[in-house]
LUMKELO-629150 format. One record per residue (C-alpha): residue in one letter; chain; z, x negated, y. Coordinates in Angstrom, 2 decimals. Example, Ala and Ser with C-alpha at 12.3 -4.5 7.8 and 13.67 -1.06 7.14 Angstrom:
! residues 2
A:A:7.80:-12.30:-4.50
S:A:7.14:-13.67:-1.06
***
This chain:
! residues 584
X:A:-20.65:-8.25:9.71
X:A:-18.43:-6.51:7.23
X:A:-15.07:-5.63:6.16
X:A:-12.00:-7.00:5.34
X:A:-11.71:-8.03:2.24
X:A:-9.05:-9.80:0.53
X:A:-7.87:-9.10:3.79
X:A:-8.49:-8.28:3.57
X:A:-8.64:-9.28:3.30
X:A:-7.31:-7.41:4.42
X:A:-5.67:-8.18:4.87
X:A:-5.21:-8.15:5.88
X:A:-2.90:-7.31:5.53
X:A:0.26:-8.50:5.05
X:A:1.94:-10.64:7.48
X:A:-1.42:-11.54:8.66
X:A:-2.95:-8.43:7.64
X:A:-4.57:-8.24:6.93
X:A:-5.49:-6.41:7.39
X:A:-7.49:-7.10:6.56
X:A:-11.18:-5.02:8.23
X:A:-14.85:-0.28:12.17
X:A:-17.31:2.01:12.41
X:A:-20.55:0.41:13.44
X:A:-22.73:-2.61:13.14
X:A:-23.28:-4.29:9.87
X:A:-19.83:-3.49:8.46
X:A:-19.26:0.15:9.04
X:A:-16.49:0.32:6.47
X:A:-14.22:-1.91:8.53
X:A:-13.27:0.66:11.09
X:A:-9.65:-0.21:10.52
X:A:-9.81:-3.06:13.00
X:A:-10.11:-0.84:16.05
X:A:-7.10:-0.13:18.20
X:A:-5.98:2.54:20.66
X:A:-5.48:5.24:18.06
X:A:-2.99:8.06:18.09
X:A:-0.44:8.37:15.32
X:A:-0.32:12.00:14.36
X:A:1.83:11.95:11.25
X:A:2.33:15.53:10.11
X:A:5.69:17.07:9.42
X:A:6.54:17.91:5.84
X:A:5.82:21.57:6.26
X:A:2.26:20.79:7.34
X:A:1.41:18.35:4.62
X:A:-0.24:20.62:2.12
X:A:-2.07:22.87:4.52
X:A:-5.52:23.94:3.45
X:A:-8.54:23.93:5.67
X:A:-11.03:26.75:5.85
X:A:-14.16:24.85:4.95
X:A:-16.34:26.51:2.37
X:A:-17.76:24.85:-0.68
X:A:-21.47:24.55:0.04
X:A:-22.27:24.74:-3.65
X:A:-21.36:28.42:-3.74
X:A:-20.81:31.46:-1.63
X:A:-17.13:31.80:-2.43
X:A:-14.82:30.08:-0.01
X:A:-13.02:27.20:-1.73
X:A:-9.65:25.94:-0.64
X:A:-9.55:22.19:-0.16
X:A:-6.38:20.19:-0.51
X:A:-5.54:18.11:2.52
X:A:-3.29:15.07:2.15
X:A:-1.75:13.18:5.03
X:A:-2.12:9.41:4.92
X:A:-0.68:6.72:7.16
X:A:-1.67:3.05:7.06
X:A:0.68:0.65:8.87
X:A:-2.21:-1.32:10.39
X:A:-4.37:-0.54:13.44
X:A:-7.37:1.69:12.86
X:A:-9.56:4.44:14.23
X:A:-9.22:8.07:13.30
X:A:-12.19:9.95:11.92
X:A:-12.68:13.54:13.13
X:A:-11.96:16.29:10.64
X:A:-15.57:17.45:10.84
X:A:-17.00:14.02:9.98
X:A:-20.11:14.71:7.88
X:A:-19.32:12.52:4.85
X:A:-15.62:13.40:4.96
X:A:-16.65:17.00:4.55
X:A:-19.32:16.25:1.92
X:A:-16.81:14.41:-0.25
X:A:-14.18:17.10:0.26
X:A:-16.65:19.73:-0.86
X:A:-17.44:17.73:-3.98
X:A:-13.91:16.85:-5.13
X:A:-11.88:19.56:-3.40
X:A:-9.64:17.24:-1.40
X:A:-9.55:15.02:1.66
X:A:-7.15:12.87:3.62
X:A:-6.12:13.15:7.25
X:A:-5.69:9.45:8.02
X:A:-3.61:8.03:10.87
X:A:-2.94:4.43:11.82
X:A:-0.39:2.18:13.44
X:A:-0.26:2.12:17.21
X:A:2.25:0.82:19.75
X:A:4.69:-0.49:17.12
X:A:4.95:-3.08:14.41
X:A:4.66:-1.96:10.81
X:A:8.35:-2.66:10.25
X:A:9.33:-0.62:13.28
X:A:7.24:2.39:12.29
X:A:8.34:2.30:8.66
X:A:11.96:1.93:9.79
X:A:11.68:5.13:11.84
X:A:10.24:6.97:8.84
X:A:13.03:5.76:6.58
X:A:15.69:6.72:9.11
X:A:14.24:10.22:9.44
X:A:13.52:10.66:5.75
X:A:10.07:12.10:6.50
X:A:6.87:10.55:5.21
X:A:3.17:11.33:4.92
X:A:1.86:12.14:1.47
X:A:0.18:8.73:1.13
X:A:1.17:5.49:2.80
X:A:0.20:1.84:3.13
X:A:3.43:0.19:4.14
X:A:2.07:-3.25:5.02
X:A:5.08:-5.50:5.73
X:A:7.32:-2.43:5.40
X:A:6.44:-1.84:1.74
X:A:9.56:-3.53:0.36
X:A:11.75:-1.43:2.64
X:A:10.04:1.76:1.46
X:A:10.71:0.88:-2.18
X:A:14.31:-0.03:-1.43
X:A:14.78:3.30:0.36
X:A:13.49:5.21:-2.65
X:A:10.64:6.64:-0.58
X:A:7.86:5.98:-3.12
X:A:7.14:7.62:-6.46
X:A:6.50:5.53:-9.60
X:A:2.77:5.89:-10.17
X:A:2.97:4.58:-13.74
X:A:4.90:7.66:-14.82
X:A:1.83:9.80:-14.11
X:A:-1.24:7.63:-14.51
X:A:-2.09:8.40:-18.14
X:A:-3.89:11.49:-16.84
X:A:-5.86:9.52:-14.24
X:A:-7.99:6.91:-16.05
X:A:-9.77:5.61:-12.94
X:A:-6.39:4.57:-11.58
X:A:-4.95:3.23:-14.82
X:A:-8.10:1.22:-15.56
X:A:-8.49:0.03:-11.98
X:A:-6.62:-3.18:-12.85
X:A:-6.08:-5.05:-16.08
X:A:-2.70:-4.82:-17.73
X:A:-2.04:-8.39:-16.63
X:A:-2.77:-7.53:-12.99
X:A:-0.73:-4.33:-13.11
X:A:2.18:-6.44:-14.33
X:A:1.81:-8.56:-11.21
X:A:2.21:-5.41:-9.13
X:A:5.13:-4.08:-11.20
X:A:8.44:-3.93:-9.36
X:A:11.60:-5.54:-10.73
X:A:12.80:-2.13:-11.95
X:A:9.78:-1.94:-14.26
X:A:7.83:0.64:-12.24
X:A:4.62:0.48:-10.19
X:A:4.85:1.95:-6.72
X:A:1.60:0.90:-5.13
X:A:-2.11:0.58:-5.87
X:A:-3.71:-2.54:-4.34
X:A:-6.70:-1.82:-2.12
X:A:-8.52:-5.13:-1.82
X:A:-9.89:-7.94:-3.91
X:A:-10.82:-5.90:-7.00
X:A:-14.29:-6.92:-8.18
X:A:-16.52:-4.79:-10.39
X:A:-19.41:-6.54:-12.10
X:A:-19.67:-9.65:-9.95
X:A:-18.89:-10.78:-6.44
X:A:-21.73:-10.04:-4.02
X:A:-20.49:-11.66:-0.83
X:A:-23.03:-12.48:1.87
X:A:-20.70:-13.25:4.77
X:A:-17.30:-14.79:5.35
X:A:-14.52:-12.34:6.19
X:A:-11.50:-14.55:6.38
X:A:-10.35:-17.32:8.70
X:A:-12.54:-20.04:10.18
X:A:-13.56:-21.90:13.28
X:A:-16.49:-19.79:14.53
X:A:-19.36:-20.59:16.89
X:A:-21.90:-18.32:18.55
X:A:-25.27:-18.28:16.81
X:A:-27.18:-19.07:19.99
X:A:-25.17:-22.29:20.46
X:A:-26.30:-23.70:17.11
X:A:-29.92:-22.80:17.83
X:A:-29.70:-24.40:21.30
X:A:-28.24:-27.59:19.81
X:A:-31.03:-27.89:17.22
X:A:-29.09:-26.75:14.14
X:A:-26.42:-29.49:14.01
X:A:-24.04:-30.09:11.10
X:A:-20.50:-29.51:12.38
X:A:-17.66:-30.62:10.10
X:A:-14.88:-31.98:12.34
X:A:-12.82:-30.76:15.27
X:A:-14.35:-33.48:17.47
X:A:-17.89:-32.33:16.66
X:A:-16.92:-28.69:17.19
X:A:-15.33:-29.07:20.59
X:A:-17.91:-31.60:21.78
X:A:-20.63:-29.06:20.98
X:A:-18.76:-26.38:22.91
X:A:-18.30:-28.73:25.87
X:A:-21.99:-29.73:25.88
X:A:-23.15:-26.12:25.83
X:A:-20.60:-25.16:28.48
X:A:-21.88:-27.87:30.83
X:A:-25.47:-26.72:30.30
X:A:-24.61:-23.02:30.61
X:A:-21.60:-22.54:32.93
X:A:-22.51:-18.87:33.24
X:A:-23.97:-16.31:30.85
X:A:-27.37:-14.69:31.30
X:A:-25.70:-11.77:33.05
X:A:-23.85:-14.07:35.47
X:A:-20.37:-14.17:33.92
X:A:-18.36:-17.39:33.59
X:A:-18.80:-18.93:30.15
X:A:-15.62:-19.56:28.15
X:A:-15.40:-22.43:25.69
X:A:-12.83:-21.31:23.13
X:A:-10.12:-18.74:22.41
X:A:-8.14:-17.29:19.55
X:A:-6.01:-14.29:18.61
X:A:-2.28:-15.02:18.96
X:A:-0.38:-11.78:19.56
X:A:2.45:-10.76:17.22
X:A:1.43:-10.84:13.53
X:A:-2.06:-11.98:14.50
X:A:-0.63:-15.46:14.79
X:A:-2.64:-16.94:11.95
X:A:-5.05:-18.60:14.40
X:A:-2.21:-20.84:15.48
X:A:-0.26:-21.39:12.29
X:A:-2.85:-21.62:9.48
X:A:-5.30:-24.38:10.54
X:A:-3.27:-27.38:9.23
X:A:-3.49:-25.86:5.75
X:A:-7.27:-25.41:5.92
X:A:-7.92:-28.72:7.66
X:A:-6.15:-30.43:4.76
X:A:-8.65:-28.85:2.36
X:A:-6.41:-26.15:0.86
X:A:-7.09:-22.43:0.47
X:A:-5.21:-19.79:2.42
X:A:-1.94:-19.57:0.53
X:A:-0.46:-19.03:3.98
X:A:3.16:-19.72:3.18
X:A:2.73:-23.24:1.87
X:A:0.53:-25.77:0.11
X:A:0.80:-25.85:-3.67
X:A:0.32:-29.28:-5.22
X:A:-2.06:-28.52:-8.12
X:A:-0.77:-31.41:-10.21
X:A:2.95:-30.65:-10.09
X:A:2.80:-26.93:-9.16
X:A:5.21:-27.69:-6.34
X:A:5.33:-25.98:-2.94
X:A:4.90:-28.27:0.06
X:A:5.49:-27.51:3.75
X:A:2.28:-28.03:5.73
X:A:4.00:-27.34:9.06
X:A:5.46:-30.83:9.29
X:A:2.52:-32.87:7.98
X:A:0.60:-35.51:9.92
X:A:-2.45:-33.23:9.77
X:A:-0.45:-30.54:11.56
X:A:0.50:-33.06:14.23
X:A:-3.15:-34.15:14.63
X:A:-4.38:-30.57:14.92
X:A:-1.93:-29.41:17.56
X:A:-2.40:-32.60:19.56
X:A:-6.17:-32.03:19.46
X:A:-5.63:-28.50:20.78
X:A:-3.56:-29.94:23.63
X:A:-6.42:-32.30:24.42
X:A:-9.07:-29.55:24.55
X:A:-6.71:-27.48:26.68
X:A:-6.67:-30.31:29.22
X:A:-10.46:-30.47:29.02
X:A:-10.53:-26.81:30.18
X:A:-12.30:-25.71:27.02
X:A:-9.68:-23.08:26.12
X:A:-9.43:-19.75:27.95
X:A:-6.31:-20.00:30.16
X:A:-4.79:-16.76:28.82
X:A:-5.38:-17.52:25.14
X:A:-1.69:-17.84:24.29
X:A:-0.47:-14.94:26.42
X:A:-3.07:-12.17:26.33
X:A:-2.76:-9.07:24.17
X:A:-4.97:-8.34:21.20
X:A:-6.85:-5.69:23.19
X:A:-7.50:-8.18:26.00
X:A:-8.74:-10.71:23.46
X:A:-11.17:-8.22:21.92
X:A:-12.38:-7.19:25.37
X:A:-13.01:-10.84:26.23
X:A:-15.01:-11.48:23.05
X:A:-16.99:-8.28:23.60
X:A:-18.50:-9.72:26.78
X:A:-20.29:-12.50:24.88
X:A:-18.70:-15.14:27.13
X:A:-16.68:-16.99:24.47
X:A:-18.59:-19.72:22.62
X:A:-16.06:-20.50:19.88
X:A:-13.05:-18.84:18.30
X:A:-10.52:-19.41:15.54
X:A:-9.79:-16.16:13.76
X:A:-10.01:-13.98:10.69
X:A:-13.40:-12.27:10.72
X:A:-11.95:-8.84:10.06
X:A:-9.73:-9.28:13.11
X:A:-12.64:-9.38:15.57
X:A:-15.02:-6.91:13.91
X:A:-14.65:-4.55:16.84
X:A:-15.91:-7.24:19.22
X:A:-18.80:-8.07:16.91
X:A:-19.85:-4.47:16.90
X:A:-19.59:-4.26:20.68
X:A:-21.89:-7.28:20.98
X:A:-24.36:-5.82:18.49
X:A:-24.39:-2.49:20.33
X:A:-25.42:-4.43:23.47
X:A:-28.16:-6.26:21.58
X:A:-26.29:-9.58:21.99
X:A:-26.86:-10.78:18.43
X:A:-27.00:-14.41:19.52
X:A:-23.46:-14.03:20.87
X:A:-22.05:-13.11:17.46
X:A:-20.43:-15.78:15.32
X:A:-20.90:-17.92:12.23
X:A:-18.15:-19.91:10.44
X:A:-18.11:-23.69:10.20
X:A:-16.81:-25.93:7.34
X:A:-14.36:-27.93:9.45
X:A:-11.71:-30.20:7.91
X:A:-9.54:-32.88:9.51
X:A:-11.92:-35.71:8.55
X:A:-15.12:-33.85:7.66
X:A:-15.10:-35.50:4.24
X:A:-13.01:-33.23:2.03
X:A:-14.15:-29.94:0.52
X:A:-13.43:-27.09:2.87
X:A:-11.56:-24.15:1.34
X:A:-11.98:-21.63:4.16
X:A:-13.70:-19.23:1.78
X:A:-11.99:-18.13:-1.41
X:A:-13.00:-15.53:-4.00
X:A:-11.38:-12.13:-3.74
X:A:-7.71:-12.21:-4.60
X:A:-5.28:-9.51:-5.62
X:A:-2.58:-8.80:-3.05
X:A:0.41:-7.66:-5.10
X:A:2.65:-7.10:-2.08
X:A:0.77:-4.26:-0.48
X:A:-1.16:-1.15:-1.44
X:A:-1.46:2.61:-1.26
X:A:1.59:4.58:-2.38
X:A:2.56:8.21:-2.85
X:A:5.77:9.19:-1.11
X:A:8.59:11.44:-2.22
X:A:7.57:13.85:0.58
X:A:4.30:14.66:-1.20
X:A:4.47:18.22:-2.56
X:A:1.52:17.73:-4.93
X:A:1.83:14.34:-6.64
X:A:-0.70:15.21:-9.36
X:A:-3.17:16.43:-6.76
X:A:-2.75:13.22:-4.75
X:A:-3.33:11.11:-7.86
X:A:-6.40:13.15:-8.73
X:A:-7.71:12.59:-5.21
X:A:-7.27:8.82:-5.49
X:A:-8.74:8.91:-8.99
X:A:-11.83:10.75:-7.71
X:A:-12.36:8.28:-4.85
X:A:-12.70:5.52:-7.47
X:A:-15.63:7.28:-9.13
X:A:-18.99:5.54:-8.64
X:A:-20.67:8.64:-7.23
X:A:-17.96:9.11:-4.65
X:A:-17.93:5.43:-3.72
X:A:-21.68:5.69:-3.07
X:A:-20.95:8.50:-0.63
X:A:-18.15:6.50:1.02
X:A:-20.07:3.26:1.52
X:A:-23.77:4.22:1.50
X:A:-23.57:7.80:2.72
X:A:-25.88:10.62:1.70
X:A:-29.00:9.84:-0.32
X:A:-32.12:10.75:1.61
X:A:-30.21:10.80:4.90
X:A:-28.39:7.47:5.07
X:A:-30.24:5.53:2.38
X:A:-33.19:5.77:0.03
X:A:-33.72:4.73:-3.58
X:A:-36.68:2.57:-4.62
X:A:-38.67:3.17:-7.78
X:A:-36.59:0.50:-9.53
X:A:-33.34:2.23:-8.54
X:A:-32.49:-0.14:-5.66
X:A:-30.79:1.36:-2.60
X:A:-32.18:0.53:0.83
X:A:-32.25:1.77:4.41
X:A:-35.03:2.33:6.88
X:A:-34.93:0.74:10.36
X:A:-33.91:4.12:11.78
X:A:-31.02:4.37:9.31
X:A:-29.88:0.87:10.26
X:A:-29.93:1.82:13.93
X:A:-27.65:4.74:13.13
X:A:-25.21:2.39:11.41
X:A:-25.10:0.22:14.53
X:A:-24.18:3.22:16.68
X:A:-20.39:3.50:16.84
X:A:-20.38:7.13:17.95
X:A:-22.81:8.10:15.20
X:A:-20.79:6.31:12.53
X:A:-17.54:7.91:13.68
X:A:-19.09:11.35:13.22
X:A:-21.12:10.71:10.10
X:A:-19.68:7.92:7.90
X:A:-16.31:7.98:6.19
X:A:-15.97:4.37:5.04
X:A:-13.61:3.62:7.94
X:A:-11.29:6.52:7.07
X:A:-11.06:5.50:3.42
X:A:-11.10:1.71:3.93
X:A:-7.42:1.43:2.96
X:A:-7.74:3.52:-0.17
X:A:-8.17:1.70:-3.49
X:A:-11.77:0.66:-3.99
X:A:-13.95:-1.87:-5.72
X:A:-16.14:-4.62:-4.38
X:A:-19.13:-6.03:-6.22
X:A:-21.59:-3.83:-8.11
X:A:-21.80:-0.20:-9.10
X:A:-21.94:0.52:-12.81
X:A:-25.75:0.55:-12.63
X:A:-25.60:-3.25:-12.35
X:A:-28.25:-3.13:-9.59
X:A:-26.69:-1.98:-6.37
X:A:-23.90:-3.54:-4.35
X:A:-21.01:-1.25:-3.47
X:A:-21.08:-2.61:0.06
X:A:-24.53:-2.10:1.65
X:A:-24.15:-5.39:3.51
X:A:-23.97:-7.20:0.20
X:A:-27.21:-5.71:-1.09
X:A:-29.51:-8.78:-0.98
X:A:-32.65:-7.00:0.23
X:A:-30.79:-4.71:2.60
X:A:-28.73:-7.58:3.97
X:A:-31.75:-9.70:4.90
X:A:-33.84:-6.79:6.18
X:A:-31.00:-5.73:8.48
X:A:-30.81:-9.11:10.23
X:A:-32.13:-9.54:13.74
X:A:-34.90:-12.08:14.56
X:A:-32.45:-14.54:16.14
X:A:-30.27:-14.37:13.02
X:A:-33.23:-15.03:10.74
X:A:-34.22:-17.93:13.02
X:A:-30.76:-19.45:12.60
X:A:-30.75:-19.10:8.82
X:A:-34.27:-20.52:8.58
X:A:-33.18:-23.48:10.72
X:A:-30.55:-24.42:8.16
X:A:-32.48:-23.30:5.10
X:A:-29.88:-20.65:4.24
X:A:-30.25:-17.10:2.94
X:A:-26.83:-15.84:4.07
X:A:-24.24:-16.79:6.68
X:A:-21.72:-17.44:3.93
X:A:-23.69:-20.60:3.11
X:A:-22.37:-22.25:6.28
X:A:-19.17:-22.84:4.31
X:A:-18.74:-24.71:1.06
X:A:-19.14:-22.59:-2.07
X:A:-15.84:-21.10:-3.15
X:A:-14.04:-22.45:-6.18
X:A:-12.01:-20.29:-8.58
X:A:-8.62:-19.25:-7.29
X:A:-5.64:-21.04:-8.72
X:A:-3.24:-18.80:-10.70
X:A:-0.67:-18.85:-7.89
X:A:-3.09:-17.83:-5.13
X:A:-2.27:-16.35:-2.64
X:A:1.36:-17.27:-2.06
X:A:1.57:-15.16:1.09
X:A:1.49:-12.08:-1.13
X:A:4.91:-13.13:-2.40
X:A:6.52:-14.00:0.93
X:A:5.46:-10.63:2.30
X:A:8.03:-9.07:-0.03
X:A:10.93:-11.12:1.33
X:A:13.71:-9.77:3.47
X:A:16.31:-11.66:5.50
X:A:19.14:-10.98:3.04
X:A:18.23:-14.17:1.14
X:A:18.37:-17.83:2.12
X:A:14.62:-18.22:1.66
X:A:13.89:-14.99:3.54
X:A:15.96:-16.19:6.48
X:A:14.17:-19.54:6.30
X:A:10.82:-17.79:6.54
X:A:11.98:-15.78:9.56
X:A:13.25:-18.93:11.28
X:A:9.97:-20.78:10.64
X:A:8.07:-17.90:12.25
X:A:10.45:-17.84:15.19
X:A:10.15:-21.57:15.86
X:A:6.36:-21.55:15.55
X:A:6.14:-18.83:18.17
X:A:8.50:-20.72:20.45
X:A:7.12:-24.23:20.22
X:A:3.48:-24.30:19.18
X:A:1.91:-22.57:22.20
X:A:3.93:-24.89:24.46
X:A:2.68:-27.92:22.56
X:A:-0.92:-26.70:22.62
X:A:-0.74:-26.28:26.39
X:A:0.84:-29.71:27.03
X:A:-0.83:-31.48:29.94
X:A:-0.44:-35.03:28.60
X:A:0.01:-36.85:25.32
X:A:3.52:-37.75:26.41
X:A:4.42:-34.12:27.10
X:A:2.93:-33.07:23.78
X:A:4.91:-35.67:21.85
X:A:8.13:-34.65:23.58
X:A:7.62:-30.97:22.67
X:A:6.53:-31.83:19.12
X:A:9.50:-34.12:18.50
X:A:11.91:-31.47:19.75
X:A:10.17:-28.88:17.55
X:A:10.49:-31.09:14.46
X:A:14.15:-31.86:15.22
X:A:15.07:-28.18:15.56
X:A:12.88:-27.24:12.59
X:A:14.60:-29.70:10.24
X:A:18.05:-28.72:11.52
X:A:17.70:-24.92:11.48
X:A:15.28:-24.19:8.63
X:A:16.65:-24.18:5.08
X:A:13.40:-25.65:3.86
X:A:14.74:-26.47:0.40
X:A:15.61:-22.83:-0.27
X:A:12.21:-21.81:1.06
X:A:10.16:-24.27:-0.98
X:A:12.25:-23.94:-4.13
X:A:11.65:-20.19:-4.21
X:A:7.91:-20.66:-3.65
X:A:7.74:-23.31:-6.34
X:A:9.48:-21.01:-8.81
X:A:7.10:-18.18:-8.02
X:A:4.01:-20.40:-8.30
X:A:5.15:-21.64:-11.69
X:A:5.94:-18.09:-12.79
X:A:2.40:-17.02:-11.87
X:A:0.96:-19.96:-13.81
X:A:3.03:-18.97:-16.85
X:A:1.80:-15.37:-16.59
X:A:-1.80:-16.56:-16.37
X:A:-1.27:-18.65:-19.52
X:A:0.23:-15.68:-21.34
X:A:3.61:-17.36:-21.64
***
């Protein structure tokens, strides 16, 4: 598995951050999905401390700049003596001490920073980005970037204009969805209904395109295998539902209708008008179906109440046959399963729509998230040095070190210039402890970076997107599954992506809203009502109980949500994005 892209993609990151994307298994760069980290934000006076590491290229001790960085998403810290962290620091003369969100929401943590007036040198604000800008906590990058071409040329002028704040300045550098050369995706890293690989093999490689087919398959397997091979009770289905990880509950009606993940709404492509998918008949059908499968005992009984950590622990046992989730959100569980050799218990996405007839849009090409990114704060004592550090990380040679590691140690180069790994190297990558000590992709996952190809036009930036390396790294059971369907990658389980519409994704706009506007308050109320009513409806014990809850939900929704203000603002933004794309 891999990172979060788009989140991610990430992803992501964002209200549903994304965020998007852990230190082992097939996607070592997605270490940011782990939890239980310690937030060690340094005080201002400590920010520009130097470490005592020597430059291995000479005998004279070289002072390395250390920058503090905080990303308002969960992640795992990398030790200061991490091998590739040190190698890169020796080469460019700088490194980042990265800390992550823990025990708070992004808004809460950012609020504390703003109140205290103290910030790390570098920050990813997530949903707190708008507040940081409003507080004057971020420096305008565009005032400095002429001296840092890797940053300035990272996006086109058109895309930089999408990032530009209303005051004319640019305060953040997007981290995800920037493609160099061409997209090289091999796996799906966004939302989907997922099923364990072993279930599809057991069932004889069935084609699953509807909710009925999906849950019937789960029920059939559950009846045949009430316990796992190690004697644990098999679980039919679960999903992530805690706090901002609510997308498993709220997004499906959009996807089931055959639309991409705009998140906030559906955009009618003919009229460029925002539509509310929360009140559609497809939404009603979906939630009623979930109530039905709840009554069939196919859903884990704590699905709607357990914490994210409990959810990941449950998936890590291999007991859960199917899930609804963003791939980057359960990377930690995938890696835990791989470390146990339970490759058949890992998941593949399915192209499910409400009727099985329409084109599924679960997978979309990489998209630019203009609402979130890496920023430099006013507390940074060396703005030029921080920009140079970011600029250096965008260099091809440094990106090779971040994502592939050290040539001759972590990968080899064929006679035709193609990068590859030996079986021993792949085993290292699957070892969480080894990756934490030796690979730096997790630490720098939320720094600006490219996806796609290096400038050589041969090698994928992400090792898991290198065609030869990808296939060679698969386990026998995974190759058996692909052969059974005639596929080369697991991404082929979904319909091929179609080009993103100019307005995509609309969630990147709503993530900038605050509750001081009618539409911002409408968004907050929608979120509040979804959290209050949808789990109740999905746990209804009869059709009559479901309908009663749903009808009450719709009545309150229409009474308390200023849906016109909400949709009008989204429509205006979608049309603005179309105009920008047309050069108007």
